[in-house]
Every structure is written in C-alpha cells, then in structure tokens.
PDB file with one MODEL, atoms N, CA, C and O in Angstrom:
MODEL        1
ATOM      1  N   UNK A   1     101.144  82.171  64.687  1.00  0.00           N
ATOM      2  CA  UNK A   1     101.854  81.305  65.603  1.00  0.00           C
ATOM      3  C   UNK A   1     103.312  81.222  65.162  1.00  0.00           C
ATOM      4  O   UNK A   1     103.584  81.061  63.973  1.00  0.00           O
ATOM      5  N   UNK A   2     104.261  81.330  66.109  1.00  0.00           N
ATOM      6  CA  UNK A   2     105.668  81.273  65.739  1.00  0.00           C
ATOM      7  C   UNK A   2     106.046  79.899  65.201  1.00  0.00           C
ATOM      8  O   UNK A   2     105.471  78.880  65.583  1.00  0.00           O
ATOM      9  N   UNK A   3     107.014  79.900  64.320  1.00  0.00           N
ATOM     10  CA  UNK A   3     107.499  78.651  63.743  1.00  0.00           C
ATOM     11  C   UNK A   3     108.300  77.884  64.795  1.00  0.00           C
ATOM     12  O   UNK A   3     109.117  78.473  65.503  1.00  0.00           O
ATOM     13  N   UNK A   4     108.072  76.580  64.899  1.00  0.00           N
ATOM     14  CA  UNK A   4     108.820  75.798  65.895  1.00  0.00           C
ATOM     15  C   UNK A   4     110.316  75.813  65.590  1.00  0.00           C
ATOM     16  O   UNK A   4     110.733  75.740  64.435  1.00  0.00           O
ATOM     17  N   UNK A   5     111.092  75.906  66.631  1.00  0.00           N
ATOM     18  CA  UNK A   5     112.544  75.878  66.482  1.00  0.00           C
ATOM     19  C   UNK A   5     113.017  74.440  66.641  1.00  0.00           C
ATOM     20  O   UNK A   5     112.400  73.631  67.334  1.00  0.00           O
ATOM     21  N   UNK A   6     114.112  74.154  65.990  1.00  0.00           N
ATOM     22  CA  UNK A   6     114.647  72.800  66.097  1.00  0.00           C
ATOM     23  C   UNK A   6     115.504  72.700  67.356  1.00  0.00           C
ATOM     24  O   UNK A   6     116.139  73.663  67.786  1.00  0.00           O
ATOM     25  N   UNK A   7     115.495  71.526  67.914  1.00  0.00           N
ATOM     26  CA  UNK A   7     116.317  71.246  69.088  1.00  0.00           C
ATOM     27  C   UNK A   7     117.411  70.293  68.624  1.00  0.00           C
ATOM     28  O   UNK A   7     117.113  69.186  68.177  1.00  0.00           O
ATOM     29  N   UNK A   8     118.668  70.702  68.723  1.00  0.00           N
ATOM     30  CA  UNK A   8     119.756  69.836  68.253  1.00  0.00           C
ATOM     31  C   UNK A   8     119.705  68.462  68.920  1.00  0.00           C
ATOM     32  O   UNK A   8     119.520  68.341  70.131  1.00  0.00           O
ATOM     33  N   UNK A   9     119.876  67.426  68.086  1.00  0.00           N
ATOM     34  CA  UNK A   9     119.891  66.059  68.596  1.00  0.00           C
ATOM     35  C   UNK A   9     118.539  65.377  68.547  1.00  0.00           C
ATOM     36  O   UNK A   9     118.432  64.197  68.881  1.00  0.00           O
ATOM     37  N   UNK A  10     117.483  66.109  68.130  1.00  0.00           N
ATOM     38  CA  UNK A  10     116.136  65.544  68.066  1.00  0.00           C
ATOM     39  C   UNK A  10     115.499  65.867  66.721  1.00  0.00           C
ATOM     40  O   UNK A  10     115.726  66.935  66.152  1.00  0.00           O
ATOM     41  N   UNK A  11     114.705  64.936  66.228  1.00  0.00           N
ATOM     42  CA  UNK A  11     113.954  65.206  65.007  1.00  0.00           C
ATOM     43  C   UNK A  11     112.870  66.226  65.326  1.00  0.00           C
ATOM     44  O   UNK A  11     112.384  66.287  66.455  1.00  0.00           O
ATOM     45  N   UNK A  12     112.487  67.035  64.324  1.00  0.00           N
ATOM     46  CA  UNK A  12     111.426  68.029  64.564  1.00  0.00           C
ATOM     47  C   UNK A  12     110.151  67.375  65.106  1.00  0.00           C
ATOM     48  O   UNK A  12     109.632  66.415  64.536  1.00  0.00           O
ATOM     49  N   UNK A  13     109.665  67.922  66.222  1.00  0.00           N
ATOM     50  CA  UNK A  13     108.450  67.407  66.845  1.00  0.00           C
ATOM     51  C   UNK A  13     108.670  66.240  67.785  1.00  0.00           C
ATOM     52  O   UNK A  13     107.704  65.737  68.359  1.00  0.00           O
ATOM     53  N   UNK A  14     109.914  65.786  67.968  1.00  0.00           N
ATOM     54  CA  UNK A  14     110.174  64.620  68.812  1.00  0.00           C
ATOM     55  C   UNK A  14     111.042  64.918  70.028  1.00  0.00           C
ATOM     56  O   UNK A  14     111.449  63.994  70.732  1.00  0.00           O
ATOM     57  N   UNK A  15     111.328  66.173  70.283  1.00  0.00           N
ATOM     58  CA  UNK A  15     112.126  66.520  71.467  1.00  0.00           C
ATOM     59  C   UNK A  15     111.255  66.357  72.711  1.00  0.00           C
ATOM     60  O   UNK A  15     110.085  66.739  72.694  1.00  0.00           O
ATOM     61  N   UNK A  16     111.801  65.801  73.783  1.00  0.00           N
ATOM     62  CA  UNK A  16     111.023  65.656  75.022  1.00  0.00           C
ATOM     63  C   UNK A  16     110.589  67.027  75.555  1.00  0.00           C
ATOM     64  O   UNK A  16     111.314  68.015  75.434  1.00  0.00           O
ATOM     65  N   UNK A  17     109.415  67.060  76.135  1.00  0.00           N
ATOM     66  CA  UNK A  17     108.850  68.309  76.658  1.00  0.00           C
ATOM     67  C   UNK A  17     109.793  68.983  77.646  1.00  0.00           C
ATOM     68  O   UNK A  17     109.939  70.205  77.622  1.00  0.00           O
ATOM     69  N   UNK A  18     110.429  68.209  78.508  1.00  0.00           N
ATOM     70  CA  UNK A  18     111.336  68.790  79.511  1.00  0.00           C
ATOM     71  C   UNK A  18     112.520  69.493  78.842  1.00  0.00           C
ATOM     72  O   UNK A  18     112.970  70.537  79.314  1.00  0.00           O
ATOM     73  N   UNK A  19     113.015  68.930  77.758  1.00  0.00           N
ATOM     74  CA  UNK A  19     114.140  69.542  77.039  1.00  0.00           C
ATOM     75  C   UNK A  19     113.683  70.854  76.407  1.00  0.00           C
ATOM     76  O   UNK A  19     114.396  71.856  76.467  1.00  0.00           O
ATOM     77  N   UNK A  20     112.512  70.849  75.810  1.00  0.00           N
ATOM     78  CA  UNK A  20     111.983  72.065  75.177  1.00  0.00           C
ATOM     79  C   UNK A  20     111.757  73.141  76.231  1.00  0.00           C
ATOM     80  O   UNK A  20     112.115  74.301  76.023  1.00  0.00           O
ATOM     81  N   UNK A  21     111.163  72.764  77.364  1.00  0.00           N
ATOM     82  CA  UNK A  21     110.923  73.744  78.438  1.00  0.00           C
ATOM     83  C   UNK A  21     112.226  74.349  78.938  1.00  0.00           C
ATOM     84  O   UNK A  21     112.310  75.559  79.150  1.00  0.00           O
ATOM     85  N   UNK A  22     113.231  73.521  79.126  1.00  0.00           N
ATOM     86  CA  UNK A  22     114.515  74.015  79.622  1.00  0.00           C
ATOM     87  C   UNK A  22     115.184  74.931  78.604  1.00  0.00           C
ATOM     88  O   UNK A  22     115.687  75.999  78.952  1.00  0.00           O
ATOM     89  N   UNK A  23     115.185  74.511  77.367  1.00  0.00           N
ATOM     90  CA  UNK A  23     115.894  75.270  76.325  1.00  0.00           C
ATOM     91  C   UNK A  23     115.191  76.579  75.971  1.00  0.00           C
ATOM     92  O   UNK A  23     115.852  77.585  75.710  1.00  0.00           O
ATOM     93  N   UNK A  24     113.870  76.574  75.960  1.00  0.00           N
ATOM     94  CA  UNK A  24     113.115  77.738  75.509  1.00  0.00           C
ATOM     95  C   UNK A  24     112.293  78.378  76.632  1.00  0.00           C
ATOM     96  O   UNK A  24     111.261  78.995  76.366  1.00  0.00           O
ATOM     97  N   UNK A  25     112.739  78.238  77.876  1.00  0.00           N
ATOM     98  CA  UNK A  25     111.979  78.715  79.030  1.00  0.00           C
ATOM     99  C   UNK A  25     111.640  80.205  78.948  1.00  0.00           C
ATOM    100  O   UNK A  25     110.495  80.587  79.189  1.00  0.00           O
ATOM    101  N   UNK A  26     112.592  81.028  78.622  1.00  0.00           N
ATOM    102  CA  UNK A  26     112.335  82.470  78.569  1.00  0.00           C
ATOM    103  C   UNK A  26     111.343  82.826  77.474  1.00  0.00           C
ATOM    104  O   UNK A  26     110.456  83.653  77.686  1.00  0.00           O
ATOM    105  N   UNK A  27     111.482  82.208  76.300  1.00  0.00           N
ATOM    106  CA  UNK A  27     110.551  82.481  75.215  1.00  0.00           C
ATOM    107  C   UNK A  27     109.143  81.991  75.560  1.00  0.00           C
ATOM    108  O   UNK A  27     108.161  82.662  75.241  1.00  0.00           O
ATOM    109  N   UNK A  28     109.038  80.834  76.205  1.00  0.00           N
ATOM    110  CA  UNK A  28     107.740  80.294  76.602  1.00  0.00           C
ATOM    111  C   UNK A  28     107.088  81.218  77.624  1.00  0.00           C
ATOM    112  O   UNK A  28     105.900  81.520  77.517  1.00  0.00           O
ATOM    113  N   UNK A  29     107.841  81.658  78.593  1.00  0.00           N
ATOM    114  CA  UNK A  29     107.322  82.550  79.631  1.00  0.00           C
ATOM    115  C   UNK A  29     106.805  83.855  79.012  1.00  0.00           C
ATOM    116  O   UNK A  29     105.711  84.313  79.341  1.00  0.00           O
ATOM    117  N   UNK A  30     107.588  84.437  78.129  1.00  0.00           N
ATOM    118  CA  UNK A  30     107.182  85.677  77.473  1.00  0.00           C
ATOM    119  C   UNK A  30     105.904  85.472  76.668  1.00  0.00           C
ATOM    120  O   UNK A  30     104.992  86.298  76.712  1.00  0.00           O
ATOM    121  N   UNK A  31     105.848  84.377  75.942  1.00  0.00           N
ATOM    122  CA  UNK A  31     104.669  84.083  75.120  1.00  0.00           C
ATOM    123  C   UNK A  31     103.426  83.886  75.988  1.00  0.00           C
ATOM    124  O   UNK A  31     102.351  84.385  75.655  1.00  0.00           O
ATOM    125  N   UNK A  32     103.568  83.165  77.094  1.00  0.00           N
ATOM    126  CA  UNK A  32     102.442  82.935  77.993  1.00  0.00           C
ATOM    127  C   UNK A  32     101.932  84.256  78.562  1.00  0.00           C
ATOM    128  O   UNK A  32     100.727  84.509  78.572  1.00  0.00           O
ATOM    129  N   UNK A  33     102.838  85.082  79.029  1.00  0.00           N
ATOM    130  CA  UNK A  33     102.440  86.370  79.600  1.00  0.00           C
ATOM    131  C   UNK A  33     101.780  87.261  78.557  1.00  0.00           C
ATOM    132  O   UNK A  33     100.788  87.930  78.848  1.00  0.00           O
ATOM    133  N   UNK A  34     102.317  87.273  77.359  1.00  0.00           N
ATOM    134  CA  UNK A  34     101.794  88.143  76.308  1.00  0.00           C
ATOM    135  C   UNK A  34     100.432  87.654  75.807  1.00  0.00           C
ATOM    136  O   UNK A  34      99.580  88.471  75.458  1.00  0.00           O
ATOM    137  N   UNK A  35     100.217  86.352  75.766  1.00  0.00           N
ATOM    138  CA  UNK A  35      98.977  85.805  75.211  1.00  0.00           C
ATOM    139  C   UNK A  35      97.861  85.659  76.244  1.00  0.00           C
ATOM    140  O   UNK A  35      96.711  85.977  75.945  1.00  0.00           O
ATOM    141  N   UNK A  36      98.167  85.194  77.427  1.00  0.00           N
ATOM    142  CA  UNK A  36      97.122  84.847  78.392  1.00  0.00           C
ATOM    143  C   UNK A  36      96.714  85.971  79.333  1.00  0.00           C
ATOM    144  O   UNK A  36      95.525  86.155  79.592  1.00  0.00           O
ATOM    145  N   UNK A  37      97.674  86.720  79.845  1.00  0.00           N
ATOM    146  CA  UNK A  37      97.339  87.711  80.867  1.00  0.00           C
ATOM    147  C   UNK A  37      96.426  88.829  80.369  1.00  0.00           C
ATOM    148  O   UNK A  37      95.466  89.158  81.065  1.00  0.00           O
ATOM    149  N   UNK A  38      96.669  89.427  79.211  1.00  0.00           N
ATOM    150  CA  UNK A  38      95.739  90.482  78.777  1.00  0.00           C
ATOM    151  C   UNK A  38      94.294  89.986  78.635  1.00  0.00           C
ATOM    152  O   UNK A  38      93.356  90.702  78.986  1.00  0.00           O
ATOM    153  N   UNK A  39      94.116  88.775  78.127  1.00  0.00           N
ATOM    154  CA  UNK A  39      92.768  88.224  78.004  1.00  0.00           C
ATOM    155  C   UNK A  39      92.143  87.983  79.371  1.00  0.00           C
ATOM    156  O   UNK A  39      90.960  88.260  79.570  1.00  0.00           O
ATOM    157  N   UNK A  40      92.926  87.471  80.313  1.00  0.00           N
ATOM    158  CA  UNK A  40      92.410  87.220  81.665  1.00  0.00           C
ATOM    159  C   UNK A  40      92.013  88.530  82.342  1.00  0.00           C
ATOM    160  O   UNK A  40      90.994  88.590  83.030  1.00  0.00           O
ATOM    161  N   UNK A  41      92.808  89.569  82.151  1.00  0.00           N
ATOM    162  CA  UNK A  41      92.504  90.876  82.744  1.00  0.00           C
ATOM    163  C   UNK A  41      91.216  91.440  82.146  1.00  0.00           C
ATOM    164  O   UNK A  41      90.343  91.909  82.876  1.00  0.00           O
ATOM    165  N   UNK A  42      91.100  91.395  80.825  1.00  0.00           N
ATOM    166  CA  UNK A  42      89.889  91.912  80.179  1.00  0.00           C
ATOM    167  C   UNK A  42      88.650  91.116  80.583  1.00  0.00           C
ATOM    168  O   UNK A  42      87.581  91.694  80.777  1.00  0.00           O
ATOM    169  N   UNK A  43      88.783  89.800  80.712  1.00  0.00           N
ATOM    170  CA  UNK A  43      87.656  88.968  81.150  1.00  0.00           C
ATOM    171  C   UNK A  43      87.225  89.340  82.567  1.00  0.00           C
ATOM    172  O   UNK A  43      86.029  89.418  82.848  1.00  0.00           O
ATOM    173  N   UNK A  44      88.183  89.568  83.457  1.00  0.00           N
ATOM    174  CA  UNK A  44      87.860  89.934  84.840  1.00  0.00           C
ATOM    175  C   UNK A  44      87.189  91.303  84.901  1.00  0.00           C
ATOM    176  O   UNK A  44      86.243  91.496  85.664  1.00  0.00           O
ATOM    177  N   UNK A  45      87.671  92.252  84.103  1.00  0.00           N
ATOM    178  CA  UNK A  45      87.069  93.582  84.069  1.00  0.00           C
ATOM    179  C   UNK A  45      85.630  93.490  83.580  1.00  0.00           C
ATOM    180  O   UNK A  45      84.742  94.130  84.142  1.00  0.00           O
ATOM    181  N   UNK A  46      85.395  92.699  82.537  1.00  0.00           N
ATOM    182  CA  UNK A  46      84.043  92.533  82.007  1.00  0.00           C
ATOM    183  C   UNK A  46      83.150  91.786  82.993  1.00  0.00           C
ATOM    184  O   UNK A  46      81.985  92.144  83.162  1.00  0.00           O
ATOM    185  N   UNK A  47      83.679  90.757  83.643  1.00  0.00           N
ATOM    186  CA  UNK A  47      82.894  89.955  84.588  1.00  0.00           C
ATOM    187  C   UNK A  47      82.401  90.790  85.767  1.00  0.00           C
ATOM    188  O   UNK A  47      81.280  90.600  86.238  1.00  0.00           O
ATOM    189  N   UNK A  48      83.228  91.707  86.240  1.00  0.00           N
ATOM    190  CA  UNK A  48      82.867  92.530  87.386  1.00  0.00           C
ATOM    191  C   UNK A  48      82.255  93.862  86.984  1.00  0.00           C
ATOM    192  O   UNK A  48      82.008  94.722  87.830  1.00  0.00           O
ATOM    193  N   UNK A  49      82.011  94.028  85.679  1.00  0.00           N
ATOM    194  CA  UNK A  49      81.343  95.216  85.160  1.00  0.00           C
ATOM    195  C   UNK A  49      82.028  96.502  85.627  1.00  0.00           C
ATOM    196  O   UNK A  49      81.375  97.422  86.119  1.00  0.00           O
ATOM    197  N   UNK A  50      83.336  96.552  85.467  1.00  0.00           N
ATOM    198  CA  UNK A  50      84.141  97.702  85.868  1.00  0.00           C
ATOM    199  C   UNK A  50      84.385  98.584  84.648  1.00  0.00           C
ATOM    200  O   UNK A  50      84.810  98.100  83.599  1.00  0.00           O
ATOM    201  N   UNK A  51      84.118  99.867  84.788  1.00  0.00           N
ATOM    202  CA  UNK A  51      84.405 100.821  83.718  1.00  0.00           C
ATOM    203  C   UNK A  51      85.811 101.363  83.943  1.00  0.00           C
ATOM    204  O   UNK A  51      85.994 102.412  84.561  1.00  0.00           O
ATOM    205  N   UNK A  52      86.794 100.637  83.436  1.00  0.00           N
ATOM    206  CA  UNK A  52      88.199 100.989  83.661  1.00  0.00           C
ATOM    207  C   UNK A  52      88.601 102.187  82.815  1.00  0.00           C
ATOM    208  O   UNK A  52      88.214 102.305  81.652  1.00  0.00           O
ATOM    209  N   UNK A  53      89.382 103.069  83.420  1.00  0.00           N
ATOM    210  CA  UNK A  53      89.955 104.217  82.719  1.00  0.00           C
ATOM    211  C   UNK A  53      91.425 103.925  82.483  1.00  0.00           C
ATOM    212  O   UNK A  53      92.143 103.577  83.420  1.00  0.00           O
ATOM    213  N   UNK A  54      91.877 104.058  81.265  1.00  0.00           N
ATOM    214  CA  UNK A  54      93.288 103.842  80.976  1.00  0.00           C
ATOM    215  C   UNK A  54      93.664 102.378  81.013  1.00  0.00           C
ATOM    216  O   UNK A  54      92.806 101.495  81.015  1.00  0.00           O
ATOM    217  N   UNK A  55      94.951 102.142  81.042  1.00  0.00           N
ATOM    218  CA  UNK A  55      95.487 100.785  81.028  1.00  0.00           C
ATOM    219  C   UNK A  55      95.544 100.203  82.434  1.00  0.00           C
ATOM    220  O   UNK A  55      95.933 100.906  83.367  1.00  0.00           O
ATOM    221  N   UNK A  56      95.169  98.941  82.611  1.00  0.00           N
ATOM    222  CA  UNK A  56      95.293  98.297  83.919  1.00  0.00           C
ATOM    223  C   UNK A  56      96.757  98.117  84.318  1.00  0.00           C
ATOM    224  O   UNK A  56      97.621  97.910  83.466  1.00  0.00           O
ATOM    225  N   UNK A  57      97.023  98.196  85.610  1.00  0.00           N
ATOM    226  CA  UNK A  57      98.374  97.958  86.144  1.00  0.00           C
ATOM    227  C   UNK A  57      98.402  96.542  86.688  1.00  0.00           C
ATOM    228  O   UNK A  57      97.655  96.207  87.606  1.00  0.00           O
ATOM    229  N   UNK A  58      99.259  95.719  86.123  1.00  0.00           N
ATOM    230  CA  UNK A  58      99.330  94.301  86.456  1.00  0.00           C
ATOM    231  C   UNK A  58     100.505  94.051  87.387  1.00  0.00           C
ATOM    232  O   UNK A  58     101.619  94.506  87.126  1.00  0.00           O
ATOM    233  N   UNK A  59     100.253  93.322  88.484  1.00  0.00           N
ATOM    234  CA  UNK A  59     101.309  92.974  89.445  1.00  0.00           C
ATOM    235  C   UNK A  59     101.283  91.469  89.674  1.00  0.00           C
ATOM    236  O   UNK A  59     100.286  90.925  90.148  1.00  0.00           O
ATOM    237  N   UNK A  60     102.383  90.797  89.336  1.00  0.00           N
ATOM    238  CA  UNK A  60     102.475  89.362  89.571  1.00  0.00           C
ATOM    239  C   UNK A  60     102.682  89.108  91.055  1.00  0.00           C
ATOM    240  O   UNK A  60     103.471  89.790  91.709  1.00  0.00           O
ATOM    241  N   UNK A  61     101.966  88.122  91.580  1.00  0.00           N
ATOM    242  CA  UNK A  61     102.058  87.818  93.010  1.00  0.00           C
ATOM    243  C   UNK A  61     103.038  86.692  93.309  1.00  0.00           C
ATOM    244  O   UNK A  61     103.605  86.649  94.401  1.00  0.00           O
ATOM    245  N   UNK A  62     103.247  85.783  92.367  1.00  0.00           N
ATOM    246  CA  UNK A  62     104.169  84.688  92.642  1.00  0.00           C
ATOM    247  C   UNK A  62     105.069  84.435  91.453  1.00  0.00           C
ATOM    248  O   UNK A  62     104.602  84.161  90.348  1.00  0.00           O
ATOM    249  N   UNK A  63     106.349  84.529  91.690  1.00  0.00           N
ATOM    250  CA  UNK A  63     107.298  84.255  90.616  1.00  0.00           C
ATOM    251  C   UNK A  63     107.544  82.756  90.473  1.00  0.00           C
ATOM    252  O   UNK A  63     108.107  82.317  89.470  1.00  0.00           O
ATOM    253  N   UNK A  64     107.131  81.967  91.462  1.00  0.00           N
ATOM    254  CA  UNK A  64     107.292  80.516  91.351  1.00  0.00           C
ATOM    255  C   UNK A  64     106.498  79.985  90.172  1.00  0.00           C
ATOM    256  O   UNK A  64     106.948  79.082  89.467  1.00  0.00           O
ATOM    257  N   UNK A  65     105.308  80.553  89.957  1.00  0.00           N
ATOM    258  CA  UNK A  65     104.492  80.133  88.832  1.00  0.00           C
ATOM    259  C   UNK A  65     105.156  80.422  87.506  1.00  0.00           C
ATOM    260  O   UNK A  65     104.991  79.665  86.549  1.00  0.00           O
ATOM    261  N   UNK A  66     105.914  81.521  87.436  1.00  0.00           N
ATOM    262  CA  UNK A  66     106.625  81.841  86.201  1.00  0.00           C
ATOM    263  C   UNK A  66     107.812  80.918  85.979  1.00  0.00           C
ATOM    264  O   UNK A  66     108.129  80.563  84.844  1.00  0.00           O
ATOM    265  N   UNK A  67     108.461  80.535  87.057  1.00  0.00           N
ATOM    266  CA  UNK A  67     109.629  79.665  86.943  1.00  0.00           C
ATOM    267  C   UNK A  67     109.255  78.220  86.672  1.00  0.00           C
ATOM    268  O   UNK A  67     110.082  77.453  86.179  1.00  0.00           O
ATOM    269  N   UNK A  68     108.021  77.831  86.985  1.00  0.00           N
ATOM    270  CA  UNK A  68     107.574  76.456  86.792  1.00  0.00           C
ATOM    271  C   UNK A  68     106.284  76.449  85.975  1.00  0.00           C
ATOM    272  O   UNK A  68     105.251  75.967  86.439  1.00  0.00           O
ATOM    273  N   UNK A  69     106.349  76.984  84.760  1.00  0.00           N
ATOM    274  CA  UNK A  69     105.172  77.069  83.911  1.00  0.00           C
ATOM    275  C   UNK A  69     104.544  75.700  83.703  1.00  0.00           C
ATOM    276  O   UNK A  69     105.230  74.724  83.400  1.00  0.00           O
ATOM    277  N   UNK A  70     103.254  75.647  83.869  1.00  0.00           N
ATOM    278  CA  UNK A  70     102.533  74.402  83.697  1.00  0.00           C
ATOM    279  C   UNK A  70     102.498  73.543  84.943  1.00  0.00           C
ATOM    280  O   UNK A  70     101.769  72.552  84.984  1.00  0.00           O
ATOM    281  N   UNK A  71     103.267  73.897  85.961  1.00  0.00           N
ATOM    282  CA  UNK A  71     103.315  73.114  87.190  1.00  0.00           C
ATOM    283  C   UNK A  71     102.762  73.881  88.377  1.00  0.00           C
ATOM    284  O   UNK A  71     102.207  73.281  89.297  1.00  0.00           O
ATOM    285  N   UNK A  72     102.905  75.190  88.370  1.00  0.00           N
ATOM    286  CA  UNK A  72     102.408  76.049  89.438  1.00  0.00           C
ATOM    287  C   UNK A  72     101.472  77.084  88.820  1.00  0.00           C
ATOM    288  O   UNK A  72     101.706  77.523  87.694  1.00  0.00           O
ATOM    289  N   UNK A  73     100.425  77.481  89.527  1.00  0.00           N
ATOM    290  CA  UNK A  73      99.552  78.531  88.984  1.00  0.00           C
ATOM    291  C   UNK A  73     100.267  79.882  88.994  1.00  0.00           C
ATOM    292  O   UNK A  73     101.165  80.128  89.799  1.00  0.00           O
ATOM    293  N   UNK A  74      99.845  80.734  88.087  1.00  0.00           N
ATOM    294  CA  UNK A  74     100.344  82.101  88.045  1.00  0.00           C
ATOM    295  C   UNK A  74      99.255  82.965  88.665  1.00  0.00           C
ATOM    296  O   UNK A  74      98.114  82.950  88.203  1.00  0.00           O
ATOM    297  N   UNK A  75      99.592  83.707  89.692  1.00  0.00           N
ATOM    298  CA  UNK A  75      98.595  84.579  90.298  1.00  0.00           C
ATOM    299  C   UNK A  75      99.072  86.021  90.190  1.00  0.00           C
ATOM    300  O   UNK A  75     100.265  86.317  90.268  1.00  0.00           O
ATOM    301  N   UNK A  76      98.099  86.905  90.006  1.00  0.00           N
ATOM    302  CA  UNK A  76      98.414  88.315  89.839  1.00  0.00           C
ATOM    303  C   UNK A  76      97.238  89.143  90.306  1.00  0.00           C
ATOM    304  O   UNK A  76      96.126  88.637  90.454  1.00  0.00           O
ATOM    305  N   UNK A  77      97.491  90.423  90.538  1.00  0.00           N
ATOM    306  CA  UNK A  77      96.404  91.346  90.838  1.00  0.00           C
ATOM    307  C   UNK A  77      96.500  92.505  89.861  1.00  0.00           C
ATOM    308  O   UNK A  77      97.558  92.800  89.305  1.00  0.00           O
ATOM    309  N   UNK A  78      95.371  93.143  89.674  1.00  0.00           N
ATOM    310  CA  UNK A  78      95.279  94.216  88.697  1.00  0.00           C
ATOM    311  C   UNK A  78      94.678  95.433  89.372  1.00  0.00           C
ATOM    312  O   UNK A  78      93.682  95.331  90.088  1.00  0.00           O
ATOM    313  N   UNK A  79      95.288  96.581  89.140  1.00  0.00           N
ATOM    314  CA  UNK A  79      94.749  97.852  89.627  1.00  0.00           C
ATOM    315  C   UNK A  79      94.287  98.649  88.419  1.00  0.00           C
ATOM    316  O   UNK A  79      95.015  98.797  87.437  1.00  0.00           O
ATOM    317  N   UNK A  80      93.068  99.158  88.507  1.00  0.00           N
ATOM    318  CA  UNK A  80      92.546 100.003  87.434  1.00  0.00           C
ATOM    319  C   UNK A  80      91.939 101.254  88.042  1.00  0.00           C
ATOM    320  O   UNK A  80      91.402 101.226  89.150  1.00  0.00           O
ATOM    321  N   UNK A  81      92.031 102.337  87.314  1.00  0.00           N
ATOM    322  CA  UNK A  81      91.369 103.569  87.720  1.00  0.00           C
ATOM    323  C   UNK A  81      89.939 103.524  87.199  1.00  0.00           C
ATOM    324  O   UNK A  81      89.694 103.126  86.060  1.00  0.00           O
ATOM    325  N   UNK A  82      89.001 103.934  88.040  1.00  0.00           N
ATOM    326  CA  UNK A  82      87.590 103.966  87.649  1.00  0.00           C
ATOM    327  C   UNK A  82      87.001 105.315  88.028  1.00  0.00           C
ATOM    328  O   UNK A  82      87.508 106.004  88.913  1.00  0.00           O
ATOM    329  N   UNK A  83      85.931 105.679  87.348  1.00  0.00           N
ATOM    330  CA  UNK A  83      85.227 106.895  87.712  1.00  0.00           C
ATOM    331  C   UNK A  83      84.529 106.676  89.048  1.00  0.00           C
ATOM    332  O   UNK A  83      83.979 105.600  89.282  1.00  0.00           O
ATOM    333  N   UNK A  84      84.538 107.660  89.915  1.00  0.00           N
ATOM    334  CA  UNK A  84      83.846 107.492  91.197  1.00  0.00           C
ATOM    335  C   UNK A  84      82.336 107.494  90.978  1.00  0.00           C
ATOM    336  O   UNK A  84      81.833 108.101  90.032  1.00  0.00           O
ATOM    337  N   UNK A  85      81.632 106.815  91.854  1.00  0.00           N
ATOM    338  CA  UNK A  85      80.177 106.797  91.822  1.00  0.00           C
ATOM    339  C   UNK A  85      79.704 107.978  92.669  1.00  0.00           C
ATOM    340  O   UNK A  85      79.755 107.920  93.897  1.00  0.00           O
ATOM    341  N   UNK A  86      79.253 109.031  92.027  1.00  0.00           N
ATOM    342  CA  UNK A  86      78.882 110.262  92.723  1.00  0.00           C
ATOM    343  C   UNK A  86      77.375 110.322  92.881  1.00  0.00           C
ATOM    344  O   UNK A  86      76.635 110.206  91.904  1.00  0.00           O
ATOM    345  N   UNK A  87      76.931 110.500  94.093  1.00  0.00           N
ATOM    346  CA  UNK A  87      75.510 110.642  94.388  1.00  0.00           C
ATOM    347  C   UNK A  87      75.286 112.115  94.784  1.00  0.00           C
ATOM    348  O   UNK A  87      75.912 112.629  95.711  1.00  0.00           O
ATOM    349  N   UNK A  88      74.392 112.759  94.068  1.00  0.00           N
ATOM    350  CA  UNK A  88      74.097 114.154  94.385  1.00  0.00           C
ATOM    351  C   UNK A  88      73.152 114.214  95.586  1.00  0.00           C
ATOM    352  O   UNK A  88      72.170 113.476  95.666  1.00  0.00           O
ATOM    353  N   UNK A  89      73.470 115.089  96.491  1.00  0.00           N
ATOM    354  CA  UNK A  89      72.608 115.282  97.651  1.00  0.00           C
ATOM    355  C   UNK A  89      71.511 116.292  97.320  1.00  0.00           C
ATOM    356  O   UNK A  89      71.340 116.687  96.166  1.00  0.00           O
ATOM    357  N   UNK A  90      70.794 116.690  98.321  1.00  0.00           N
ATOM    358  CA  UNK A  90      69.725 117.680  98.144  1.00  0.00           C
ATOM    359  C   UNK A  90      70.361 119.032  97.839  1.00  0.00           C
ATOM    360  O   UNK A  90      71.206 119.516  98.592  1.00  0.00           O
ATOM    361  N   UNK A  91      69.956 119.619  96.758  1.00  0.00           N
ATOM    362  CA  UNK A  91      70.528 120.912  96.368  1.00  0.00           C
ATOM    363  C   UNK A  91      69.515 122.031  96.413  1.00  0.00           C
ATOM    364  O   UNK A  91      69.895 123.197  96.313  1.00  0.00           O
ATOM    365  N   UNK A  92      68.243 121.723  96.559  1.00  0.00           N
ATOM    366  CA  UNK A  92      67.218 122.753  96.585  1.00  0.00           C
ATOM    367  C   UNK A  92      67.205 123.417  97.969  1.00  0.00           C
ATOM    368  O   UNK A  92      67.412 122.761  98.990  1.00  0.00           O
ATOM    369  N   UNK A  93      66.965 124.692  97.976  1.00  0.00           N
ATOM    370  CA  UNK A  93      66.888 125.410  99.220  1.00  0.00           C
ATOM    371  C   UNK A  93      68.219 125.892  99.747  1.00  0.00           C
ATOM    372  O   UNK A  93      68.273 126.410 100.863  1.00  0.00           O
ATOM    373  N   UNK A  94      69.305 125.745  98.990  1.00  0.00           N
ATOM    374  CA  UNK A  94      70.609 126.232  99.426  1.00  0.00           C
ATOM    375  C   UNK A  94      70.715 127.719  99.105  1.00  0.00           C
ATOM    376  O   UNK A  94      70.213 128.175  98.078  1.00  0.00           O
ATOM    377  N   UNK A  95      71.370 128.471  99.984  1.00  0.00           N
ATOM    378  CA  UNK A  95      71.561 129.908  99.737  1.00  0.00           C
ATOM    379  C   UNK A  95      72.606 130.079  98.653  1.00  0.00           C
ATOM    380  O   UNK A  95      73.609 129.366  98.618  1.00  0.00           O
ATOM    381  N   UNK A  96      72.359 131.039  97.766  1.00  0.00           N
ATOM    382  CA  UNK A  96      73.285 131.252  96.663  1.00  0.00           C
ATOM    383  C   UNK A  96      74.345 132.268  97.034  1.00  0.00           C
ATOM    384  O   UNK A  96      75.216 132.575  96.220  1.00  0.00           O
TER     385      UNK A  96
ENDMDL
END
C-alpha cells in the first residue's frame, strides 16, 4: 500500500475527504483502475465460464464515473477472444 502523502495545512490523517479527493484525484483514479478493474474482469470471465484467449480489451462506458469517484458508478465492457465451439457434422460416407 502506498504511503499516505501529507496535505499542507492539515495534520496527517486529518485532512477532509473532499480536500484529499481534489488534491489527489488523478492518483486515486489511477489506483482504482489498476486495483479494481482487473479483478472485476477476471471475476466476470470466471462467472460466465469463458475460456478467454489473450488479454481482455477493456472499454470504459462512462467517464462521469471516473470524474466523480465514489459518487457515480464506473461502467465498462470487455471484449475477449474465445475459441469457437465447433460441432463436427456427419463425415462418414463422403467421397474422398
């Protein structure tokens, strides 16, 4: 876990949440995306029993959620490549 940064004018651990969010918004956003999204993607892949090939492609659907962390939900969609489900037809009796 990263070490907490000090906020000028406040004792450590006593800065108002709104001040911390405003001052460290970009770092908070990056941390949230890096920590939560990969786990959510892997959980969804496992829940739907998808045999994903390669890395999933993540597309954020709403930037409002990123701009208002903790106030708006973050929604996204994921595209993954999967092996096709191939069903073999009747092969006996075909001319060679």
